[in-house]
C-alpha positions in Angstrom: 10.7 -22.6 20.6 9.4 -20.9 23.8 7.3 -18.3 21.9 5.4 -18.9 18.7 5.7 -15.9 16.4 2.4 -14.7 14.9 1.1 -11.4 13.5 -2.3 -10.1 14.8 -4.7 -7.7 13.1 -5.5 -5.0 15.7 -7.4 -2.7 13.4 -10.5 -1.5 15.3 -9.7 -3.9 18.2 -10.1 -2.5 21.7 -6.9 -2.4 23.7 -6.1 -1.1 27.2 -2.8 0.4 28.5 -2.4 0.6 32.2 0.1 3.4 32.9 0.7 6.9 31.6 4.5 7.5 31.6 7.2 7.2 29.0 7.0 3.4 28.6 3.2 3.5 28.2 3.7 6.2 25.6 6.0 3.9 23.6 3.5 1.1 23.7 0.7 3.5 22.7 2.6 4.6 19.6 3.1 0.9 18.6 -0.6 0.1 19.0 -1.7 3.3 17.1 0.5 2.2 14.2 -1.6 -0.9 14.0 -4.8 1.2 14.0 -6.0 -0.3 17.4 -8.6 1.5 19.5 -6.7 2.3 22.6 -7.8 3.6 26.0 -5.4 4.3 29.0 -5.8 4.4 32.7 -3.4 6.0 35.2 -3.3 8.5 38.0 -1.1 10.8 35.9 -0.3 11.1 32.2 2.8 12.5 30.5 2.4 15.5 28.3 3.2 13.4 25.2 0.5 10.8 26.1 -2.1 13.6 26.6 -1.1 15.1 23.2 -1.4 11.7 21.4 -4.8 11.1 23.1 -6.0 14.5 22.0 -4.8 13.9 18.4 -6.3 10.5 18.1 -9.4 11.1 20.3 -8.5 8.4 22.8 -10.2 8.0 26.2 -8.0 8.7 29.2 -9.1 7.4 32.6 -7.3 9.5 35.1 -8.1 7.3 38.1 -6.9 4.3 40.1 -7.1 1.1 38.1 -10.6 -0.6 38.2 -11.2 -4.1 37.2 -14.3 -3.0 35.3 -12.0 -1.6 32.7 -10.7 -5.1 31.8 -13.6 -6.9 30.2 -14.1 -6.4 26.5 -10.5 -5.7 25.5 -8.6 -7.7 22.9 -5.3 -7.2 24.7 -3.9 -5.3 27.6 -0.5 -3.7 28.3 0.6 -3.1 31.9 3.3 -0.4 31.8 3.6 0.7 35.4 6.4 0.5 38.0 3.9 -0.9 40.6 4.6 -4.7 40.9 1.4 -5.3 42.8 -0.8 -3.5 40.3 0.9 -5.2 37.4 0.2 -8.6 38.9 -3.5 -7.7 39.6 -3.9 -6.6 35.9 -2.2 -9.8 34.7 -4.4 -12.0 36.9 -7.6 -10.3 35.7 -6.6 -10.5 32.0 -6.0 -14.2 32.3 -9.4 -14.7 34.0 -11.0 -13.1 31.0 -8.7 -14.9 28.5 -7.3 -11.6 27.3 -3.7 -11.3 26.0 -1.6 -9.5 28.6 1.9 -7.9 28.3 3.5 -6.7 31.5 6.5 -4.7 30.5 9.8 -6.3 31.7 8.0 -9.2 33.4 7.9 -12.4 31.4 6.2 -14.4 34.1 3.2 -12.1 34.2 2.9 -11.8 30.4 1.1 -14.1 27.9 2.6 -12.3 24.9 5.7 -10.1 24.3 6.0 -7.2 21.9 9.0 -7.7 19.5 11.2 -5.0 17.9 9.7 -4.2 14.5 11.0 -3.2 11.2 8.1 -1.6 9.4 7.9 -1.7 5.7 4.2 -2.1 5.6 2.7 -4.3 4.4 6.1 -6.1 5.1 6.8 -6.4 8.8 10.0 -8.0 10.3 9.7 -8.8 14.0 12.7 -9.5 16.1 12.2 -11.2 19.5 14.6 -12.5 22.1 11.8 -14.1 24.1 11.8 -11.1 26.3 15.3 -11.9 27.6 17.0 -8.8 26.1 14.9 -6.1 24.4 18.1 -4.1 23.9 19.6 -6.9 21.8 16.3 -7.1 19.8 16.5 -3.4 19.1 20.1 -3.6 18.0 19.3 -6.3 15.5 16.3 -4.3 14.3 18.7 -1.3 13.7 20.9 -3.4 11.6 17.9 -4.7 9.6 16.7 -1.2 9.1 20.0 -0.3 7.5 20.1 -3.5 5.3 16.5 -3.6 4.0 15.6 -1.3 1.1 13.2 1.5 2.0 10.9 0.8 -0.9 9.9 -2.8 0.1 6.4 -1.7 1.2 5.7 -0.1 -2.2 7.1 -3.2 -3.9 4.8 -5.5 -1.9 1.8 -3.5 -2.8 2.8 -3.6 -6.5 3.3 -7.4 -6.3 -0.1 -7.7 -4.7 -1.7 -5.8 -7.6 0.3 -7.9 -10.2 -0.6 -11.3 -8.6 -3.8 -12.1 -10.7 -2.0 -11.0 -13.9 1.0 -13.1 -13.0 -1.1 -16.2 -12.5 -2.8 -15.7 -15.8 0.3 -14.8 -17.8 2.7 -17.5 -16.5 1.3 -21.0 -16.4 4.1 -22.9 -14.7 5.7 -22.4 -11.3 9.2 -21.9 -12.8 8.2 -19.0 -15.1 6.2 -17.3 -12.3 9.2 -17.5 -9.9 11.5 -16.3 -12.6 9.4 -13.2 -13.3 8.9 -12.5 -9.7 12.6 -12.8 -8.9 13.5 -10.5 -11.8 10.9 -7.9 -10.9 11.9 -7.8 -7.2 15.6 -7.5 -8.0 14.9 -4.8 -10.6 12.6 -2.8 -8.3 15.2 -2.9 -5.4 18.0 -1.8 -7.7 15.9 0.8 -9.6 12.8 2.2 -7.9 11.6 3.5 -11.2 10.6 -0.1 -12.1 7.6 0.4 -9.7 6.2 3.0 -12.1 5.6 0.5 -14.9 2.3 -1.3 -15.2 2.2 -5.1 -15.6 2.4 -5.2 -19.4 5.4 -2.9 -19.4 7.1 -4.9 -16.7 6.6 -8.1 -18.7 8.0 -6.5 -21.8 11.1 -5.4 -19.8 11.4 -8.9 -18.3 11.2 -10.7 -21.6 13.9 -8.4 -23.0 16.2 -8.9 -20.1 15.8 -12.5 -19.1 17.9 -15.3 -20.6 15.5 -18.0 -21.5 18.2 -20.5 -22.2 19.9 -22.5 -19.4 23.2 -21.1 -18.1 26.0 -22.6 -16.0 27.7 -20.5 -13.3 31.2 -21.8 -12.4 31.6 -20.6 -8.9 34.6 -20.7 -6.5 33.3 -21.3 -2.9 36.6 -20.3 -1.3 38.6 -22.4 1.2 35.7 -23.2 3.6 34.7 -20.2 5.8 31.3 -19.1 4.5 32.2 -15.4 5.2 34.8 -15.7 2.5 32.3 -16.3 -0.2 32.0 -13.4 -2.7 28.9 -11.2 -2.8 28.3 -12.2 -6.4 28.6 -15.9 -5.6 26.0 -15.5 -2.9 23.6 -13.8 -5.2 23.9 -16.5 -7.8 23.6 -19.3 -5.2 20.3 -17.8 -4.0 18.8 -18.0 -7.5 20.2 -21.4 -8.6 17.9 -24.2 -9.8 20.6 -26.9 -9.6 23.9 -27.0 -7.7 26.6 -29.5 -8.6 29.1 -29.2 -5.7 32.4 -30.7 -4.7 32.6 -32.9 -1.6 34.8 -30.4 0.2 32.4 -27.5 -0.1 31.5 -26.7 3.5 28.1 -27.2 5.0 27.9 -23.6 5.9 28.2 -22.6 2.3 25.7 -25.1 1.0 23.2 -23.7 3.6 23.4 -20.4 1.7 21.9 -21.9 -1.5 18.2 -21.4 -2.2 16.3 -24.0 -0.2 14.3 -25.5 -3.0 17.4 -26.0 -5.3 18.4 -29.5 -6.4 21.8 -30.5 -4.9 24.1 -33.0 -6.7 27.3 -34.1 -5.0 29.9 -34.6 -7.7 32.9 -34.6 -5.4 36.1 -36.5 -5.9 37.8 -37.8 -2.8 41.0 -39.9 -2.6 40.4 -43.5 -1.8 36.7 -43.0 -1.7 33.9 -43.2 -4.3 34.2 -40.4 -6.8 32.1 -39.1 -9.6 34.0 -39.2 -12.9 34.7 -35.9 -14.6 32.8 -37.1 -17.7 29.7 -37.7 -15.6 29.9 -34.1 -14.2 30.3 -32.7 -17.7 27.3 -34.6 -18.9 25.1 -33.4 -16.0 26.1 -29.8 -16.5 24.9 -29.9 -20.1 21.8 -31.9 -19.3 20.5 -29.5 -16.7 21.4 -26.4 -18.7 19.6 -27.8 -21.8 16.5 -27.9 -19.6 16.6 -24.1 -19.3 17.8 -24.1 -15.7 20.2 -21.9 -13.8 23.0 -24.4 -13.0 25.8 -23.7 -10.5 29.0 -25.7 -10.6 30.3 -25.0 -7.1 33.9 -25.8 -6.4 36.1 -25.3 -3.3 38.7 -22.5 -3.6 38.9 -21.0 -7.0 37.6 -23.0 -10.0 40.6 -22.1 -12.2 43.3 -23.2 -9.7 43.4 -27.0 -9.7 39.7 -27.1 -10.0 39.3 -28.4 -13.5 37.2 -25.3 -14.3 38.9 -24.8 -17.7 38.1 -28.4 -18.7 34.4 -28.0 -17.8 34.1 -24.7 -19.7 35.6 -26.3 -22.8 32.9 -29.0 -22.6 30.2 -26.4 -22.2 31.5 -24.4 -25.1 31.5 -27.5 -27.3 27.9 -28.1 -26.3 26.8 -24.5 -27.0 25.9 -23.8 -23.3 26.1 -20.3 -22.0 28.3 -19.9 -18.9 29.8 -17.4 -16.5 32.7 -17.6 -14.0 32.6 -16.3 -10.5 36.1 -16.5 -9.0 36.8 -17.6 -5.4 39.5 -17.3 -2.8 41.9 -20.1 -3.5 43.0 -22.4 -0.7 46.7 -21.2 -0.9 45.7 -17.6 -0.2 42.8 -18.3 2.3 44.4 -21.0 4.3 47.8 -19.4 4.6 46.3 -16.1 5.6 44.3 -17.9 8.4 47.5 -19.7 9.5 49.4 -16.4 9.8 51.7 -17.2 6.8 52.3 -14.5 4.3 53.0 -16.1 0.9 55.5 -13.4 0.1 57.8 -11.4 2.4 60.6 -9.1 1.5 63.0 -10.9 3.9 62.0 -14.4 3.2 60.3 -15.0 -0.2 59.8 -13.0 -3.4 58.2 -15.8 -5.5 55.3 -18.2 -5.0 54.6 -21.4 -6.8 51.3 -23.5 -6.5 51.6 -27.1 -7.4 49.5 -30.3 -7.0 51.2 -33.6 -6.2 48.3 -36.0 -5.8 49.0 -38.1 -8.9 51.8 -40.5 -9.7 52.8 -38.6 -12.8 53.8 -35.6 -10.6 57.1 -37.2 -9.7 58.1 -37.2 -13.4 56.4 -34.0 -14.7 57.2 -31.5 -12.0 60.2 -29.2 -12.4 61.8 -30.2 -9.1 64.9 -28.1 -9.7 62.8 -25.0 -10.1 60.7 -25.9 -7.0 63.8 -26.5 -4.8 65.1 -22.9 -5.0 65.7 -21.1 -1.8 63.8 -17.9 -0.8 60.7 -19.2 -2.5 57.3 -20.3 -1.2 55.8 -23.5 -2.6 52.2 -24.3 -1.8 51.2 -27.9 -2.4 47.6 -28.8 -3.1 46.5 -32.4 -2.5 50.0 -33.4 -1.5 49.2 -35.3 1.7 49.2 -38.8 0.4 52.5 -38.5 -1.4 54.3 -36.1 1.0 57.3 -38.5 1.3 57.9 -38.2 -2.4 57.6 -34.5 -2.1 60.3 -34.3 0.6 62.6 -36.8 -1.2 62.5 -34.9 -4.5 62.9 -31.4 -3.1 65.9 -32.4 -0.9 67.4 -34.4 -3.8 67.2 -31.3 -6.0 68.8 -28.9 -3.5 66.2 -27.7 -1.0 67.5 -27.9 2.5 65.9 -30.4 4.8 65.8 -27.7 7.4 63.5 -25.5 5.3 60.5 -24.4 7.4 57.1 -25.9 6.5 53.5 -25.8 7.7 50.6 -28.2 7.2 47.2 -26.6 7.4 44.2 -28.9 8.0 40.6 -27.6 7.5 42.0 -24.2 6.8 39.7 -21.2 7.6 37.2 -23.4 9.5 36.8 -23.4 13.3 38.4 -26.8 13.4 41.5 -25.6 11.6 44.8 -27.1 12.8 48.3 -25.9 11.8 51.4 -27.9 12.3 54.9 -26.5 11.7 58.3 -28.1 11.4 61.1 -28.7 8.9 60.9 -30.2 5.4 62.6 -33.4 6.4 60.1 -33.9 9.3 57.0 -33.7 7.0 56.2 -37.4 6.9 56.6 -37.8 10.6 54.5 -34.7 11.3 51.6 -36.0 9.2 51.7 -39.4 10.8 52.2 -38.2 14.4 49.3 -35.8 14.3 47.1 -38.0 12.1 46.6 -35.1 9.6 43.9 -35.7 7.1 42.4 -34.0 4.0 41.6 -31.3 3.2 45.1 -30.1 4.0 47.5 -27.7 2.4 51.3 -27.9 2.7 53.3 -24.6 2.7 57.1 -25.0 2.1 59.5 -22.0 2.5 61.0 -19.6 4.9 57.7 -17.7 5.4 56.3 -20.8 7.2 58.5 -19.8 10.1 56.2 -16.9 10.8 53.1 -19.1 11.4 53.4 -19.2 15.2 54.2 -15.5 15.4 51.4 -14.2 13.2 48.7 -16.8 13.9 45.8 -14.4 14.5 43.1 -17.0 13.8 44.1 -19.4 16.5 44.3 -16.5 18.9 40.8 -15.3 17.9 39.4 -18.9 18.3 40.9 -19.1 21.8 39.2 -15.8 22.7 35.9 -17.0 21.4 36.3 -20.2 23.5 37.1 -18.1 26.6 34.1 -15.9 25.9 31.8 -18.9 25.5 33.1 -20.3 28.8 32.5 -17.0 30.5 29.0 -16.8 29.0 28.2 -20.3 30.1 29.5 -19.6 33.6 27.5 -16.3 33.8 24.4 -18.2 32.7 25.0 -20.9 35.4 25.5 -18.1 38.0 22.3 -16.5 36.8 20.3 -19.8 37.0 21.7 -20.4 40.5 20.6 -17.0 41.6 17.1 -17.6 40.2 16.9 -20.9 42.0 18.0 -19.3 45.3 15.4 -16.6 44.9 12.7 -19.2 44.2 
């Protein structure tokens, strides 16, 4: 971290701006917002600077810069286009141990001024280390649009409530619960801010569920951007998260930082948590009055045992809610450029799982082997040879197009296409591993033609290479200049 972010109280602090043009005017406005005592020195001042100085009764020194003006200031901003003058101001400020910012010159500055989102008393500062003020401003613009306008009023209300909250709620969990409820309520409905503390508590006690609750959430196929908005909201309020092994790291990083994480994943040929253990843990945590998330890859109701877990919660009298997710069949095939249905290739879709030995006897192979049909196989990698044997045996052509999608929707996604009879060889030749999805049907022939994701990843790779080369060229130029 090249720059350490801090916030400084400038109220009644003496500050000096060297310069009187448009840039100096922008810096002046920022310092005035912080209630600083500002004086300016320059040979000429813009009309706007003169007007601000008159309005705020600021001293203007219309003269050449004099070192006598430096001592006694808390910080100085040099906003001139005179390199020699900027350097002189910087050297003097350093001699007096005064903070100095020379606009557009990192080497001469001891601090930089970030782009600020002002929701006083809430401030959000965006800094690029002085490398690109334009990028910092662009990020600030996006934050301005995202952050509610009433955050300042909300913070003032929270400050006034703080002594009462400490007195009313004795433990950390109840304090946090009330604060989270109040913040969310105030953001969604600004009228909440008009209530006094006792009224707010009464509303909270009427709305909050004091019993534990389990949220069964589908995390989607892997890409964190495919998580639903509702799922994200729940994850950021969870006390405990019981997650599958295949839930991506990017999604787990979206969970509230102080939540308890419990890996209850099941992996083939690896240590797995028994379903009975998971059911017991869900009930145990919920009975403690906690907000419990059962986080599953894909959609919890499509080969995710979600129904079994809800039945167990129902028997135990535990309140629950389901948040659907994008199932792997939809997400992975979309990222591989494979439409599951297509008027010319397939009018029906079937999802099956073939990871257990019973599948060979229980699956309706005749129905699965129909032509002009898409079959998506979950967890079928280990028994892909049986899959091929049975489908061909029951009438599916060995030349039927197939695709195997490994790590679907993630940057490391790999897609391999071929024919049904080639599936075992394909898996072995490319060392394909779980998590993988197998798509069987005429639509798989469109993978290479419609594979937008692979193309986008190649573009990103090219852009990264270009950026790295540009950075190297820039560094070489700096070295030559030095």
